C-alpha positions as CSV (number, residue, x, y, z in Angstrom):
1,M,-4.8,32.4,-6.6
2,A,-6.7,32.6,-3.3
3,V,-5.6,30.4,-0.5
4,D,-7.7,28.8,2.1
5,T,-6.2,30.3,5.3
6,K,-8.1,28.1,7.7
7,R,-5.6,26.2,9.9
8,R,-5.9,23.0,11.8
9,K,-6.0,22.8,15.6
10,R,-4.2,19.5,15.2
11,S,-2.7,18.8,11.8
12,G,-3.9,15.7,10.0
13,G,-0.9,13.5,9.9
14,R,1.0,15.2,12.7
15,A,1.3,14.4,16.3
16,G,-0.2,16.6,19.0
17,N,0.8,17.1,22.6
18,A,-2.0,15.3,24.5
19,D,-1.0,14.3,28.0
20,R,-3.1,11.2,28.7
21,R,-2.1,7.7,27.8
22,G,-4.0,6.5,24.8
23,A,-4.8,9.9,23.4
24,A,-5.1,9.9,19.6
25,T,-1.7,11.6,18.9
26,D,0.5,10.3,21.7
27,H,3.9,9.3,20.5
28,Q,3.2,9.4,16.8
29,M,6.4,9.3,14.8
30,P,7.1,12.1,12.2
31,W,6.5,11.8,8.5
32,Q,9.6,10.0,7.3
33,P,9.1,7.0,5.0
34,P,11.6,4.4,6.3
35,I,14.7,3.1,4.5
36,N,15.1,-0.7,4.9
37,I,18.6,-1.0,6.3
38,D,18.5,-4.8,6.6
39,R,19.7,-7.3,4.1
40,P,16.7,-9.0,2.5
41,T,15.8,-12.6,3.4
42,E,16.6,-14.8,0.4
43,P,15.3,-18.3,0.8
44,L,16.2,-19.2,-2.8
45,S,19.7,-20.2,-4.0
46,E,21.0,-18.7,-7.2
47,E,19.9,-21.9,-8.9
48,G,16.4,-21.5,-7.3
49,V,16.1,-18.0,-8.7
50,Q,17.0,-19.3,-12.2
51,A,14.6,-22.1,-11.9
52,I,11.6,-19.9,-11.1
53,H,12.7,-17.4,-13.8
54,D,12.9,-20.2,-16.3
55,G,9.4,-21.4,-15.2
56,A,7.9,-17.9,-15.7
57,M,9.6,-17.6,-19.1
58,R,8.4,-21.0,-20.2
59,I,4.8,-20.1,-19.2
60,L,5.1,-16.9,-21.4
61,E,6.8,-18.8,-24.3
62,E,5.0,-22.1,-24.3
63,I,1.5,-21.5,-22.8
64,G,0.9,-17.7,-23.1
65,I,-1.4,-15.2,-21.5
66,E,-4.9,-14.3,-22.6
67,F,-5.1,-10.6,-23.3
68,L,-8.9,-9.8,-23.4
69,N,-8.3,-6.4,-24.8
70,P,-8.1,-6.0,-28.6
71,E,-6.0,-2.8,-28.5
72,A,-3.4,-4.5,-26.2
73,V,-3.3,-7.5,-28.6
74,E,-2.7,-5.1,-31.5
75,I,0.2,-3.4,-29.7
76,L,1.8,-6.7,-28.8
77,Q,1.3,-8.0,-32.4
78,A,3.0,-4.9,-33.8
79,S,6.0,-5.3,-31.5
80,G,7.3,-8.2,-33.5
81,G,8.3,-10.1,-30.3
82,C,5.1,-12.0,-29.7
83,T,3.2,-14.9,-31.2
84,I,-0.5,-14.2,-31.3
85,N,-3.4,-16.7,-31.5
86,G,-6.6,-14.9,-31.1
87,E,-6.3,-13.5,-27.5
88,N,-3.5,-15.7,-26.5
89,V,-0.1,-14.0,-26.5
90,R,3.2,-15.8,-26.2
91,M,6.4,-13.9,-25.7
92,G,10.0,-15.0,-26.1
93,R,12.2,-14.6,-23.1
94,D,14.8,-12.4,-24.8
95,F,12.1,-10.0,-25.9
96,V,10.6,-10.0,-22.4
97,M,14.0,-9.2,-20.8
98,E,14.7,-6.5,-23.3
99,Q,11.4,-4.7,-22.6
100,I,11.5,-5.0,-18.8
101,A,15.0,-3.6,-18.8
102,L,13.6,-0.3,-20.0
103,A,11.6,0.1,-16.8
104,P,13.3,2.3,-14.2
105,S,14.5,0.6,-11.0
106,T,13.4,3.6,-9.0
107,W,10.8,6.3,-9.6
108,T,8.8,8.9,-7.6
109,I,5.2,9.8,-7.1
110,T,4.6,13.5,-6.3
111,P,1.1,14.2,-4.9
112,R,-0.5,17.6,-4.5
113,N,1.7,18.3,-1.5
114,P,5.3,17.9,-2.7
115,E,6.4,17.3,0.8
116,R,4.6,14.0,0.6
117,T,6.6,12.8,-2.4
118,I,7.5,9.1,-2.2
119,T,10.1,7.0,-3.9
120,M,9.5,3.5,-5.3
121,G,12.4,1.2,-5.5
122,G,15.8,0.8,-3.9
123,K,15.6,0.3,-0.2
124,N,12.5,2.6,0.2
125,L,9.7,1.1,2.3
126,L,6.1,2.6,1.9
127,F,2.9,1.7,3.6
128,G,-0.6,2.3,2.4
129,N,-4.2,2.0,3.8
130,V,-6.6,-0.8,3.3
131,S,-8.3,-0.7,-0.1
132,S,-11.5,-2.0,-1.6
133,P,-13.4,-4.0,1.1
134,P,-17.2,-3.9,0.4
135,S,-18.0,-4.1,4.1
136,Y,-17.2,-2.3,7.4
137,W,-17.0,-3.3,11.1
138,D,-16.4,-1.2,14.2
139,M,-17.1,-1.7,17.9
140,S,-19.9,0.8,17.9
141,I,-21.9,-1.1,15.3
142,G,-20.7,-4.6,16.4
143,R,-21.6,-6.3,13.1
144,K,-20.6,-6.4,9.5
145,V,-22.3,-3.7,7.4
146,T,-22.2,-2.3,3.9
147,G,-19.7,0.5,3.3
148,T,-20.8,4.1,3.0
149,R,-19.3,7.4,1.8
150,E,-18.9,8.7,5.3
151,M,-17.2,5.5,6.4
152,C,-14.8,5.8,3.4
153,A,-14.1,9.4,4.2
154,N,-13.3,8.5,7.9
155,F,-10.7,6.1,6.7
156,F,-9.2,8.9,4.5
157,R,-9.0,11.0,7.7
158,L,-7.2,8.2,9.5
159,S,-4.9,7.8,6.5
160,Q,-4.0,11.4,6.6
161,H,-3.6,11.5,10.3
162,F,-1.1,8.7,10.6
163,N,2.4,9.5,9.3
164,C,3.2,5.8,8.9
165,I,0.6,5.8,6.1
166,H,2.6,7.0,3.0
167,F,0.1,6.6,0.2
168,I,-3.6,6.4,-0.2
169,G,-4.9,3.2,-1.9
170,G,-8.3,2.9,-3.5
171,Y,-11.6,3.2,-1.5
172,P,-10.7,2.0,2.0
173,V,-14.3,0.8,2.1
174,E,-16.6,0.8,-0.9
175,P,-19.0,3.7,-0.6
176,Q,-22.0,1.8,-1.8
177,D,-24.5,4.5,-0.9
178,V,-23.2,6.4,-3.9
179,H,-24.3,5.1,-7.4
180,A,-21.6,3.3,-9.2
181,S,-21.7,5.7,-12.1
182,I,-20.5,8.6,-10.0
183,R,-18.9,6.8,-7.0
184,H,-15.4,7.5,-8.3
185,L,-16.1,11.2,-8.5
186,D,-17.3,11.6,-4.9
187,A,-14.7,9.2,-3.5
188,L,-11.8,10.9,-5.3
189,Y,-13.0,14.3,-4.3
190,D,-13.0,13.2,-0.7
191,K,-9.6,11.6,-1.1
192,L,-8.0,14.7,-2.7
193,T,-9.5,17.1,-0.2
194,L,-9.1,15.1,3.0
195,T,-5.6,13.9,2.2
196,D,-2.5,15.3,0.5
197,K,-0.7,12.0,0.0
198,A,-0.2,10.0,-3.3
199,A,-3.5,8.8,-4.7
200,H,-4.6,5.8,-6.7
201,A,-7.0,5.2,-9.6
202,Y,-9.0,2.1,-10.3
203,C,-8.7,0.7,-13.8
204,L,-12.5,0.2,-14.2
205,G,-13.3,1.7,-17.6
206,K,-11.9,4.6,-19.5
207,E,-14.2,7.2,-17.9
208,R,-13.1,6.4,-14.4
209,V,-9.4,6.4,-15.2
210,E,-9.6,9.6,-17.3
211,D,-11.7,11.4,-14.6
212,V,-9.3,10.4,-11.8
213,M,-6.2,11.6,-13.8
214,E,-7.9,14.9,-14.5
215,M,-8.9,15.3,-10.8
216,V,-5.3,14.6,-9.6
217,R,-4.0,17.0,-12.2
218,I,-6.4,19.7,-11.0
219,A,-5.6,19.1,-7.3
220,G,-1.9,19.5,-8.0
221,G,-2.4,22.7,-10.0
222,H,-0.6,21.1,-13.0
223,S,-0.7,21.8,-16.7
224,D,-1.1,18.6,-18.8
225,E,2.6,18.8,-19.6
226,E,3.6,19.1,-16.0
227,F,1.3,16.2,-15.0
228,E,2.9,13.9,-17.7
229,A,6.5,14.9,-16.9
230,S,6.6,12.4,-14.0
231,P,4.1,10.3,-11.9
232,H,1.7,12.2,-9.7
233,M,-0.5,9.2,-9.0
234,Y,-0.5,5.4,-9.6
235,T,-2.7,2.5,-10.3
236,N,-2.6,-1.2,-9.4
237,I,-4.1,-3.9,-11.7
238,N,-4.6,-7.6,-11.0
239,S,-4.5,-10.3,-13.6
240,T,-7.4,-12.7,-13.7
241,S,-5.6,-15.8,-12.6
242,P,-4.9,-18.2,-14.1
243,L,-3.2,-16.6,-17.1
244,K,-5.6,-13.8,-18.1
245,H,-5.7,-10.0,-18.2
246,D,-9.2,-8.5,-18.5
247,F,-10.4,-5.7,-20.8
248,P,-11.0,-2.8,-18.3
249,M,-7.8,-3.2,-16.3
250,L,-5.7,-3.3,-19.5
251,D,-7.5,-0.3,-20.8
252,G,-6.7,1.7,-17.7
253,W,-3.1,0.4,-17.6
254,M,-2.5,1.6,-21.2
255,R,-4.1,5.0,-20.5
256,M,-2.0,5.5,-17.4
257,A,1.1,4.4,-19.3
258,R,0.5,7.0,-22.0
259,R,0.4,9.7,-19.4
260,N,3.5,8.6,-17.6
261,Q,1.8,7.7,-14.3
262,G,2.8,5.0,-11.8
263,L,1.9,1.4,-12.8
264,V,1.8,-1.6,-10.4
265,V,0.7,-5.0,-11.5
266,T,-0.2,-7.6,-8.9
267,P,-1.4,-11.0,-9.9
268,F,-3.7,-12.6,-7.2
269,T,-2.6,-16.2,-7.2
270,L,-3.9,-18.5,-4.6
271,A,-1.8,-21.7,-4.5
272,G,-4.0,-24.7,-4.8
273,A,-6.9,-22.8,-6.5
274,M,-5.8,-20.3,-9.1
275,A,-2.1,-21.4,-9.3
276,P,-0.1,-24.6,-8.6
277,V,-0.3,-25.9,-5.1
278,T,3.5,-25.6,-4.8
279,M,4.6,-22.1,-3.8
280,S,7.5,-22.0,-6.4
281,G,5.0,-22.9,-9.1
282,A,2.6,-20.2,-7.9
283,V,5.3,-17.6,-7.8
284,A,6.5,-18.5,-11.3
285,Q,2.9,-18.2,-12.6
286,S,2.5,-14.9,-10.8
287,L,5.6,-13.5,-12.3
288,A,4.6,-14.5,-15.8
289,E,1.2,-12.8,-15.4
290,G,2.9,-9.6,-14.1
291,L,5.9,-9.3,-16.4
292,C,3.7,-9.4,-19.5
293,A,1.9,-6.3,-18.4
294,V,5.2,-4.6,-17.8
295,V,6.2,-5.5,-21.4
296,L,2.9,-3.9,-22.6
297,A,3.6,-0.7,-20.7
298,Q,7.1,-0.4,-22.1
299,L,5.8,-0.9,-25.7
300,I,3.4,2.0,-25.1
301,R,5.9,4.3,-23.4
302,P,9.5,3.1,-23.1
303,G,10.7,3.8,-19.5
304,A,7.2,3.7,-18.1
305,A,7.3,3.6,-14.3
306,C,6.4,0.0,-13.3
307,A,6.4,-2.2,-10.3
308,I,5.8,-5.9,-9.9
309,G,3.5,-7.0,-7.1
310,T,2.9,-10.2,-5.2
311,F,-0.4,-11.5,-3.8
312,T,0.6,-15.1,-3.7
313,S,-0.9,-17.1,-0.8
314,N,-2.7,-20.4,-0.3
315,V,-6.2,-21.6,0.3
316,D,-7.6,-23.6,3.2
317,M,-7.7,-27.0,1.5
318,K,-10.6,-28.0,3.7
319,S,-12.9,-25.2,2.6
320,G,-11.2,-23.4,-0.3
321,A,-11.2,-20.1,1.6
322,P,-8.2,-17.8,1.1
323,A,-5.6,-17.9,3.9
324,F,-3.2,-15.0,4.6
325,G,-0.2,-14.4,6.8
326,T,0.7,-18.1,6.6
327,P,4.2,-19.5,6.5
328,E,3.7,-20.2,2.8
329,Y,2.5,-16.6,2.2
330,M,5.6,-15.3,3.9
331,R,8.0,-17.4,1.8
332,A,6.2,-16.6,-1.4
333,T,6.6,-12.9,-0.6
334,Q,10.3,-13.3,0.1
335,M,10.8,-15.4,-3.1
336,T,9.1,-12.8,-5.2
337,G,11.4,-10.2,-3.6
338,Q,14.4,-12.1,-4.9
339,L,12.9,-12.2,-8.4
340,A,12.0,-8.6,-8.4
341,R,15.6,-7.7,-7.7
342,F,16.6,-10.1,-10.4
343,Y,14.4,-8.2,-12.9
344,G,15.4,-4.8,-11.5
345,L,11.8,-3.8,-10.7
346,P,10.3,-2.2,-7.5
347,M,8.1,-4.6,-5.6
348,R,4.7,-4.3,-4.0
349,A,3.5,-6.6,-1.2
350,S,0.5,-6.5,1.2
351,G,-0.4,-6.5,4.9
352,V,-3.3,-9.0,5.1
353,C,-5.1,-11.5,7.3
354,A,-8.0,-13.9,7.2
355,A,-9.4,-12.9,10.6
356,N,-12.9,-11.5,10.9
357,V,-12.5,-9.1,13.8
358,P,-9.5,-7.2,15.3
359,D,-8.4,-10.0,17.6
360,G,-5.2,-12.0,18.2
361,Q,-5.4,-13.9,14.9
362,S,-5.8,-10.6,13.0
363,I,-2.6,-9.3,14.5
364,W,-0.3,-12.3,14.2
365,E,-1.4,-12.9,10.5
366,T,-1.0,-9.2,9.7
367,S,2.3,-9.0,11.5
368,N,3.5,-12.0,9.6
369,S,2.6,-10.5,6.3
370,L,4.0,-7.1,7.1
371,W,7.3,-8.5,8.3
372,S,7.6,-10.8,5.3
373,A,7.2,-7.7,3.1
374,V,10.1,-6.1,5.1
375,Q,12.2,-9.2,4.8
376,A,11.5,-9.4,1.1
377,G,12.7,-5.9,0.4
378,A,9.3,-4.8,-0.7
379,N,9.0,-1.1,-1.6
380,M,5.2,-0.6,-1.5
381,V,3.0,-2.4,1.1
382,Y,-0.7,-2.3,0.2
383,H,-3.4,-2.8,2.8
384,A,-0.9,-2.2,5.6
385,A,-3.6,-0.9,8.0
386,G,-7.3,-1.8,8.4
387,W,-7.8,-5.1,6.6
388,L,-10.0,-8.0,7.8
389,E,-11.8,-11.1,6.5
390,G,-9.4,-11.6,3.5
391,G,-10.1,-8.1,2.3
392,L,-13.9,-8.1,2.7
393,I,-14.0,-5.9,5.8
394,A,-12.4,-2.6,6.7
395,S,-12.2,-1.8,10.4
396,P,-11.0,1.5,12.0
397,E,-9.9,-0.3,15.2
398,K,-7.8,-2.7,13.1
399,F,-6.4,0.3,11.2
400,I,-5.1,1.9,14.4
401,M,-3.8,-1.4,15.8
402,D,-1.9,-2.0,12.5
403,C,-0.4,1.5,12.7
404,E,1.2,0.5,15.9
405,I,2.9,-2.3,14.1
406,L,3.9,0.0,11.3
407,Q,5.5,2.4,13.8
408,H,7.4,-0.6,15.3
409,I,8.8,-1.3,11.9
410,E,9.7,2.3,11.3
411,R,11.5,2.5,14.6
412,Y,13.2,-0.8,14.0
413,M,14.7,0.7,10.8
414,D,16.0,3.8,12.6
415,P,19.8,3.7,12.2
416,M,20.2,5.5,15.5
417,I,19.5,2.2,17.3
418,T,22.6,0.6,15.8
419,Q,25.1,3.4,16.0
420,T,28.4,2.4,17.6
421,G,30.2,5.6,18.4
422,P,31.8,6.2,21.9
423,D,28.6,7.7,23.3
424,E,26.7,4.6,22.2
425,I,29.2,2.0,23.5
426,A,29.1,4.1,26.7
427,V,32.1,2.6,28.5
428,E,32.3,5.7,30.7
429,A,28.7,5.3,31.7
430,V,29.4,1.7,32.7
431,R,32.5,2.9,34.6
432,E,30.4,5.5,36.5
433,V,27.8,3.0,37.6
434,G,30.1,0.1,38.2
435,D,28.6,-2.9,40.0
436,Q,26.9,-1.0,42.8
437,G,24.4,1.4,41.2
438,H,21.9,1.8,38.4
439,F,21.7,3.7,35.1
440,F,18.4,5.6,35.7
441,G,19.9,8.7,37.3
442,I,23.2,9.2,35.5
443,Q,23.7,12.0,33.0
444,H,24.2,9.7,30.1
445,T,20.7,8.4,30.6
446,Q,19.2,11.8,31.4
447,D,20.5,13.2,28.2
448,R,18.8,10.4,26.1
449,Y,15.8,9.0,28.0
450,T,13.1,10.8,26.0
451,T,14.3,9.4,22.7
452,A,16.2,6.2,23.7
453,F,13.3,3.8,23.1
454,Y,10.2,3.5,21.1
455,Q,7.1,4.9,22.8
456,P,3.8,3.4,21.7
457,F,0.6,5.3,21.1
458,L,-1.7,2.4,21.6
459,S,0.0,-0.4,23.6
460,D,-0.4,-0.2,27.4
461,W,2.8,-1.1,29.3
462,R,1.4,-0.8,32.8
463,N,1.3,-3.9,35.0
464,F,-1.9,-5.8,35.5
465,E,-3.0,-4.1,38.7
466,A,-2.5,-0.6,37.2
467,W,-4.2,-1.5,34.0
468,E,-7.1,-3.1,35.9
469,A,-7.4,-0.1,38.2
470,A,-7.6,2.2,35.1
471,G,-10.6,0.2,33.8
472,G,-9.0,-2.8,32.2
473,V,-9.4,-1.5,28.7
474,W,-8.5,-4.0,26.0
475,T,-6.5,-3.0,22.9
476,P,-9.4,-2.9,20.4
477,Q,-11.4,-0.7,22.9
478,R,-8.4,1.7,23.2
479,A,-8.2,1.8,19.4
480,H,-11.9,2.5,19.1
481,Q,-11.6,5.5,21.5
482,Q,-8.6,6.8,19.5
483,F,-10.6,6.5,16.3
484,H,-13.2,8.9,17.7
485,D,-10.5,11.2,19.2
486,I,-8.9,11.5,15.8
487,L,-12.1,12.3,14.0
488,A,-13.0,14.9,16.6
489,N,-9.8,16.7,16.2
490,F,-9.2,16.2,12.4
491,E,-9.2,19.1,10.0
492,A,-8.3,18.6,6.3
493,P,-4.9,19.7,4.9
494,P,-5.1,23.1,3.3
495,M,-6.0,23.4,-0.4
496,D,-6.1,26.5,-2.5
497,I,-9.7,27.8,-2.8
498,A,-9.5,28.2,-6.6
499,I,-8.3,24.6,-6.9
500,R,-11.0,23.3,-4.7
501,E,-13.6,25.1,-6.7
502,E,-12.2,23.8,-10.0
503,L,-12.2,20.3,-8.6
504,S,-15.8,20.7,-7.4
505,E,-16.9,22.1,-10.7
506,F,-15.3,19.2,-12.6
507,V,-17.1,16.7,-10.3
508,E,-20.5,18.4,-10.8
509,R,-20.0,18.6,-14.6
510,R,-19.1,14.9,-14.9
511,K,-22.1,14.0,-12.8
512,R,-24.4,16.0,-15.1
513,E,-22.8,14.1,-18.0
514,G,-23.7,10.8,-16.4
515,G,-20.3,9.8,-14.9
516,A,-19.2,6.3,-16.0
517,P,-21.4,3.6,-17.6
518,T,-22.4,0.7,-15.4
519,D,-23.7,-2.8,-16.0
520,F,-27.0,-2.0,-14.3
């Protein structure tokens, strides 16, 4: 098999050696998905966990979930553990617990580059790019615009460049200049050639799911048997709250389960609108909507790799608009983390905000949501970089600003900071300096100064006068410049020429066949 021998001047996803402050690759941390070394924050007592669990089980037993997919209903009917009334499915708690116990507590996703393999579950902490906004904003344009394929591809380039992005979500911005029937083909071709990290498939009809699985199989150079031996990609589905799962998402969920790929279910429950106004009630409903999908996956393939997600927030009761990064959002995430551990399932959370531009509001809301994911013991954090306007806008400046936060989290989890050996306690260094000197020049400091502290790639730590003399550049402007620096220096990760050709031929054939049906 021929290999593309073209090499990058500066590898996507690796730091370079630029000298100037603010250059695109200054101080980027290496690829090393963090391990969460902290105890999780657990706001619920043991009785509280049992109360929410009981609420979720009562919803499944007494109210039921609407499964708007006849095949899914047939599978659940045949299980003998469900009561079916048309599309309404009720499940007994013992049956639910038996089925979710079959799901593994940890599992891996191996993308086309095995060095980018990621582990879901345990104390593993993974961050992904923004996914699915229809619109785009950057400082060059200065207004909200419709997403295009090139904008989407540029976010793939950012996602590959930054080592703190561990998996690639859906379309970072919807490429609406490509017809919906073939959009998935072009977007996935770009994703698989511009990145080598774990990829996602949307459950939007059988053609899209089957096409994406085949493209991931081709990109990895796998036989069908190798592809199905363990997850090489993943999907995320959302319930249609309250208490529904729609036809296409269930269809894709079942197809992915049959082929042993990663499955994440994330109900989108907004307290006060699509769920009870109380956060405990919203979490209970969210869990009921998620767990029933895990049950379906286990009936199709016992041991299917599943994760439970949370997207429980609240609305602005004055306008009905979604709010994110709120105190209630943070607590709901932490509460869901406790329940995920109770069920023995990996957990997905999100890095989100309601802000419209990359300003202070966008950062405090995103930081709140990211840190609540860390505190909750989440394993997979969607939308960790680039999200604005409640998921309606993707911004490259916001993406880069968020990556600075992600690197803060990664460094915070570095066990080196909390080592307590003799060199770290440093009594002899204290003795050497005494009460008359300083620690800058002693050998203990000289041996460690380059790695002792986190070094930002975006933040500017100069004093006001130095910052002002250098042009007084605000953070979003620095991020904007880095965005263009990254694009200017980016070259895609290598791919075997024969695989690229096979992938391209598959895309062109499926386009000739019409791609996927649409509603228009």
